[in-house]
Structures are given as structure tokens and as C-alpha cells.
C-alpha positions in Angstrom: 3.5 -1.8 5.6 6.6 -3.7 4.6 4.5 -6.2 2.7 3.2 -3.4 0.4 0.0 -3.0 2.4 -1.8 0.3 3.0 -0.7 2.4 6.0 -3.3 2.4 8.8 -5.6 5.4 8.9 -4.4 6.6 12.3 -0.7 6.7 11.2 -1.6 8.6 8.0 -3.6 11.1 10.0 -0.9 11.6 12.6 1.7 12.2 9.9 -0.5 14.8 8.2 -1.2 16.5 11.5 2.5 16.6 12.4 3.4 18.1 8.9 0.6 20.7 9.2 1.6 21.8 12.7 5.2 22.2 11.6 4.1 24.2 8.5 1.8 26.5 10.6 4.7 27.1 13.0 6.6 28.4 10.0 3.8 30.7 8.9 1.8 28.6 6.5 -1.8 29.8 6.0 -3.2 26.9 4.0 -2.6 23.4 2.7 -3.2 21.4 -0.5 -3.2 17.7 0.4 -3.0 15.6 -2.8 -4.6 12.1 -2.8 -6.2 12.4 0.7 -8.7 11.5 1.8 -9.2 8.4 -0.3 -12.4 7.4 1.4 -15.2 9.1 3.4 -14.0 7.7 6.7 -10.6 9.4 6.3 -12.3 12.7 5.6 -14.6 12.4 8.5 -11.7 11.5 10.9 -9.6 14.4 9.5 -12.4 16.9 10.1 -13.0 15.5 13.6 -9.4 15.4 14.7 -7.8 18.3 12.8 -10.2 20.8 11.3 -13.1 21.0 8.9 -12.0 21.5 5.3 -12.7 25.0 4.0 -12.4 24.1 0.4 -12.2 21.0 -1.7 -11.0 20.6 -5.3 -12.4 17.7 -7.2 -10.9 16.9 -10.7 -13.3 14.9 -12.9 -10.9 13.3 -15.3 -11.9 10.7 -18.0 -10.7 7.2 -17.2 -8.4 6.9 -20.2 -6.5 10.0 -19.0 -6.2 8.6 -15.5 -4.8 5.4 -16.9 -2.2 7.4 -19.0 -1.2 9.3 -15.9 -0.8 6.2 -13.8 1.3 4.5 -16.4 3.5 7.6 -16.6 3.8 7.7 -12.8 4.8 4.1 -12.8 7.6 4.7 -15.3 8.9 7.8 -13.4 8.3 6.6 -9.8 11.9 6.3 -8.9 13.2 9.2 -11.0 14.9 12.0 -9.2 14.5 15.6 -10.4 17.3 18.0 -9.5 16.7 21.8 -10.0 19.6 24.1 -10.0 
């Protein structure tokens, strides 16, 4: 991970599970998980170990728009937003 590699699937799933359990304890009734799963294996493991997804939102975005968004994200990656 320190070398910029992807985090192993098991660690990601454990982190998601922990965050979801904490949110449920505080009264959350649903979740929107952005950018996960990235591959079928992750989705299958999520449904096996946590719960079957009740809904999925798929955004079909043209490639040029995706490139624009990624470039913008790269520029603002370390920017901090403070709301008062």
C-alpha cells in the first residue's frame, strides 16, 4: 500500500463493513458507496459477506467527460473545503 498499490480486497471489505455497522448503530437506513465495487469479484464478496445490494446506480458517462472529471479531481485532490 505504501508503494501506491491497490489495497487488498479483504481490507477494503472490512473497512466498508466496519463503517456500515457504525452507521447502522447511529440509525442509518441505507448507504451510497461511491466507486465500489470496481470489479465483479468485489461485488460478489460484498453480497456474500455483508448483504445483497437492494439497488444499484450506474452512470453511463461519455469517455471525454470522464477524462475531464479525472483531470479536475487530480487538480483538486489535496484541496480542503471548509464550510462555515
